[in-house]
N, C-alpha and C positions, 0 to 999 in steps of 0.2 A: 355534332360536337366531338372533338378528339378525346383521346384517353387522358385522364388526369395525370399530372406530373408524377413520376416515380418517386417513392419516398426515400430519403436518406436521413441519417441520424447524426447528431453532433455529440461528441464526447468531450467534455471539459475534464481534463486529466491533469491534476496538479500534484506534484511531489514536493518534497521539502527543499529541493534545489532548483527545480524548473517546472514549467507548466506548458501545456499545449492544448489547442483545440483541434480536434480531428473529425473529419467527415467520414462516415462509413455507410456503405450500401451492402446489401446482401441479395445476390441474384443466383438462383439455382442452388442455394445452400452454400454458396461460396462468398465470403466477405471480401470487400475491397476498402482500404483505408487511404485517406489523403490528409496529410497535415496541412492546415491552413494558417496556423499561427503558433509560434513558440515564444516563450518569454521566461526570463530568469525569475527565481524566487529565492528567498532566504530570510531567516530570522534576523532582525536588526535590534541593536541596543537603542531602545526608545524609552524615555522616562525612567532610566535606571534599570531596565530589565530587558531580557530578550523577548521580542514580540513579533507578531506578523502584521504587516501593513495591509490589512484586509481591504482598505479602500483602493490601494494600488492593484491588488489582486483582482478585485471586482472590475476595475477599469480594464484590465487586460482581458478578462472574460468577455466583456462587452465588445472590445475590439475584435476578439476572436470570433464571436458570434456574428458580428457584422461582416467579417471576411467570409465566414462560412455561408451566410445568406447570399452574398454576392456570388461566390463560387457555385452554389447550388443553382441560382437563377440563371447563370451563364450556361449551365449544362442542361437547362430545362427540367430541373429536379426541385423537389420541395423538402424542407426540413420538417420531418414528422415528429421529432422528439429531441430533447436535450437531456443528457445524463451527466451528473457531476460526481467525480470521485477525487478524494484527496488522502493525505495521511490521516492517522487516527488520533484520538485522545484529546486534542486541543479544541477549544470552544470559544464562543463569544457570548457575553451576557447582554440580553436585549430586554429593555423595559416595555411596559404596555404601549408606549407610543412608538415603539420600533427603534428607539435610540440605543446605540451600543454604549454600554457603560465605560468600557475602556478597550483599547486594542487588545486582541487576544494574545495571551502569553504563549511562548513557545515551550514545548516539552523539554527543551534543552536548558531552560532557565533553572536556576538553582533554588527557587523558592520552596520546592517541596521537601528539601532536606529537613526542614523543621516540622513537617506535618505528617510524615510517614508514621512516626511513633505515636502521634496524636490519634490518628485513625486506628492504629493497632491496639491502643489502650481500650478503645471501645469495641472494636471488632478484631479479634486476634487473626493472624494470617490463615490459620487452619479453618476458621469460620468463613472468612471471605472466600477461600478457595473452594470450600464445599458448596457454596452458593453460586459463585460466579465463574469458577473454573479458570481464572486468569493467573498467568505467571506473575511473579512479583516484578514489577518495574516501577522505579521510584517516581515516574512521571505520569502514571495512569491517572485518568480523569478524577477518580475519587480522591486522590491525594492533592491534586490541583484545587479541587473545590474546597478542601479543608484549609487552603491558604487564602481564600477570599475573605475580605473583611465583612461583607454582608451579601446575602443572597435574597434579601427581601425585594419583592416587586420586580423580579427579573426571571427570564427563562434562559437556560443554557442551550445554545444551538451549536452542535458540532460543526466544524468548518464547512463541510459540504452542505449541511443543512442551512447554515447561515447564508451561503451563496445562493442556494435555492430560494430562501426567503427573500433575498434582495431581488431575485428575478420575478417571483410570483406573489409575494405578500403572504404566502402560506407557511405555517410553521409545522414541521414534521421532524421526526427522528428516524432515520433509516436504520434497519435492524442490524445489519452487519457491523456498522460503525458503533451502534449502541453497545454491542457486545464487548467493545474494548474499554468501556468506561469503568468497569469494576462495580457496576450497579445493576446489571442485567442478570436475571436468574438463568443459569446455564441449562437447566432442565426444561424450563417452560418457555424460554425466549421472551419473557415479559419482565417489566421492571420489578426488581426486588424491593417492594414498597416498605417492607419491614427494615431493610438495611438503610434506606433513605431516612426512615423515622429514627432509627437508633443513632444515626450520625447527625441528626438535627437538620437534615436537608428538606426543603419543601417538597411535598408530594407531587406538585405540578412543576417541578424544576425543569423537566424536559418535556417537550411537546409529545403528542401521541406517536406511537411507533407505526412505521409502514414497512412492508417487505419490498424487495427488489421487484420491479415490474409495475408497481402501483403508480398512478399519476399523482404527482404532488400538487400541481396547479398549472395555470396558464400564465403567459407573460403579462406583467403589468403594462399599462399603456405607455408609460415613459420608457420602459425597457424595449418594448416593441418598436417605438420610434427611434431609439438609439441604435438598435441592431438591424432595423429593416426587416424584421420578421413579423408575421401576423400575430395579433394578440392571442389567437387560439392555439398557438404553438405550445405543445405540452412539455412540461418539465417532468421527467419520469425518474422515479427512484431506481437506482441501479445498485450494485455492490459498492456503496459509496466509500467504504474503506478500500483504498486502492488494491490492497492485497486480495480482498474478496473478489474483485473484478478480475484480477490477474489469474487467480486460481481457477475461476470459472472458465477461463480461456486456455487452460493447459490442454494441449492437443493429445490427450491420453486416449488410447484405444482399448484399455482394459483397466481393471481396478487396482492392479499391483504396482502402483506408481507412487513416488514421492515427488515433492516439488521444492524448488528454491526460487522464491521471488526475490530477485537480486537487483538491488538499487542502492540508494543511500543506506537502507537497512537490508538485512537478509532475513527473510521469513522462511523457515525451513521446517517442513513437516509432511503430514499425510492427511488425506481426506477421510473422515469417518461419518457414520450415521448418528452417533450419539457421543456425548462428552465422556471423558475419563476423569473422574474426580477423586481418585485414590490418593492416599498419603504418599505413595511412591511417585505418583505423577507430580504432586506438589513439590516433593523434595527435588525432583529433576527440573523444576521450574518450567513446566510445559503449560501452554495456554490452550483453552478451548474457545476459540472465537467462531462466530457463526458465519457461514458462507451462504452463497445463493442457494435457494431452495431448501433452506433449513439444514444444510450440511454443516459439519463441524470441521473447522480448520484446526487440527491438532498440531501445534507447532511451537517452536521456540524462536523468539526474537534474538538473533545473533548479531554480531558485528557485521557491518556492510561496507560498501564502497565509500562511505563517508570518510573512512581512514585514508583512503587514497585521494579522494577529492580535496581533503584539507591539506594533505602534503603538497599536491599540485598547486593549490592556491598559494601556499606560502613560498614555494619554490619560484613561482611566477613573479612574486614580489621581489625576491632576491635577484632574479634575472640570471641568464635569459630564460624565457618561458620554456618549460620542459615539453618535449614531444612525447606524448604518452605511448604511441606504438613503439618508438625507439626504446623507451624505458622498459616496456614489457618484454620486448625482444631480448634486451640485455639481461633482464631478470631471469628469463627462461634459460639462459646459458649457465647460470650459477648452479652449483651442485645442490642436490637435495640434502636435507638434514641440517639446514642452517638454523639460526636463532628464530624463535617464535614468541609471540605475545598472546595473552588471553584476549581474543578479539571481542569477547562479550563483557569485558570489564567496564564499569562506569568511569574508569580513569580516562577513557577515550570518548566520553560523551560530549564534552564541551568543545567549542571551537578554539582555534588559536594554539600555536606551539605544538602541533601534532608531530612533526618529524622528531623534535627533541623528546617528546614524551615516549614515542615508540623506541627511540634509541636508549633511553634510560631504562625502559622495561626489558628490552631484548638483549642489550649488551653491544657486542661488536658489530656495528653496521656502518662501515666506513664510506659507502657511496650511496647515491640516490637509488641506484638499481638494487642494492642490497636491502634498502628500506622497502622498496616495492616488493621484492621477493619475500621478505618477512611478512608483509601484509597478505600476500596471496597464499603463502603456506599456512598462515594462521587462520585465514578464513576457511580454506579447504579442510583443515584439521577440525575446526569448529563444526563445519557441515557434517563431516563424517561422524563425530561424536553425537551430534544431535540426531542424525538419522538412525544410528544404532539404538539410541535411547527411545526414539519414537516407535521403532519396530518392537523393541522389548516391552514397552509399556502398553502398547495398543494391540499387540498380536497381529499387526498388519504386515503382510508380506510385501517386500519392496523388490521389484525386478528391474526397475529403471528409474532414473532421476530426470525430471524435467526442470531445466533452468530457464526461467522466463524473465523478461525485463531487460534493462540496460546491461546488466552483468552477463547476459547470455552472449554478448559480443566479445567478452574477454576470454580469448582462447586459452591463455595460460591458466586462469582460474578454473575454467571448465575441465581442462585436462588434469589439473591437480586434484580436482574433486573426484573425477573418475578414478584416479590412482589411489586416493586415500580411502574411498568407499569400496573399491573393487567392483563397482557397478557401472554400466554404460550410462552416459549422460547425453540427453537430447537437449540441445540449446536452441531456444526460440519458442515463440515469437518475441521480438524485442518490445513491440508495443502491445504486450499482452493485456495490460490494464485497460487501455482504450478499446481493444478488441472485445474484452469481456463486457465492458460498459455498453458498447454498441450492440453486441449480440443479445444482451438482456432486453434492450429496447426493441430490437427486431422481433424477438419472441413475443414480447408484450403486444406488439402491433399485429401479430398473426402471420408474420413473414416466415418465421421458423415455427415448427411444431411445438406445442406446449406439452410438457409431461410425457411420461413420468421421468422425473429427475432431470439431469443436465444433458441428456442424450443428444438433443438437436444442437445445443450450444457447442458441445464437445466435437460433434461431427463437423460443424462449420469451422471451428477452430483448427481442426486437423486439415481441412481443405485449404485453409489460408496459410498454414505453417510452412516455412522453408527451413527446416531444422538442420543442425549440424550435429553429427554423432561423434562422441568421444569415447573410445574404449579404454579400459584400464591399461596400465603400462605393460601388463603381461603380453598383450597383443600389439600394443602401440599403434593400432590403426585409427584413422580418423577419416570419416567419409561423409559426404552430403547425402542426406536421406531424401529420396524423391517422395513427394506427397501427391496424393490423388484425391479428387473431389469425391 
């Protein structure tokens, strides 16, 4: 008998504006990724509110897994696991019969405006922060749950857990995403049952917790039939909050790094061993989210490329469709010191009218490229402020900044970030989230060494990375950094 087919892993990686299914293999400690399916995503106004069409998303996941199964079979490989990561805080309510009560709300919906104060009358912000360590964001899960009419007879499944449930029939809550709900104890990593009780939330509202690397379940027969995968194919918990997977795949070679996970949002911070729950940390609006292997992602949610995406969308409607590289090149020629906005302001949270809102906030922005330059300068300024605060509050030394995700391809933003921080920026990998997803699966399967810490995952991420280095303006250099396995 010949050797069994070599294992590969499928990463279902869905962001707020797009999704993809990626096949990944790890050989000799070096990963290789292949995208087999891409699809658009976005919240839609349905039933008078911004919601996610979870049925359409799941259909795209099935299509992607079917294509992944076909691609693996053609190469004589087998899919040994499936991992799912998405954005955080949003959820679906599922009853005992597995029926979804309503389409999941988007965090950009305005319904929590009326519930933040309701929650804070019961649990003041300082009490919530001391227990959960989360920065204040008006769309955090705890505020969304307060807007529900009834939670009797249902469980809340965060979006990646809901998709995993539809694949396997098993209900679990992955820990890194659970830490974004505002209901997980930052010190123990377990549900803060007393907070649930004080808020009048059912004690079993969320399914049991699992850590990245645990097997959630195997494929349901109907899913196996639809995808062409064996029923015994495992769905494995990864860092299901996409930022947790992205940070796990930061190709760092030492502890003195900061990260910017740059996409629709920018998650800017440092990696710690324990949460920081001080009054100063709360005042600076820093969050303590859990990472892979119990690490703490000490970060602040800042503005992201949503600002640019929304402008491009509106300009395309006005016509002709703008060319982003041309706009960025033109923006780079504009002088420094132009108008800026507060990229973290909730004024820019909702869709529609973005160019006008930015112009009203910034002042004189006569051209599209001036709007783009304003966005880039404002984001880089927010990154610099956030990293200064992170170093001050945590005592963590920052020698280099790793930018991962789609924003790592934005040369202007990366250079401005180096200039504003005075630190070198290493940009890449672009698909950091899918890479982290796959590397967690590979380690769980025994292909990468387990423990201590993220050592084997980071070494594999370094081997896969093709980073671009941006030096602060004082040297003006920018070079491609060669990587070795």
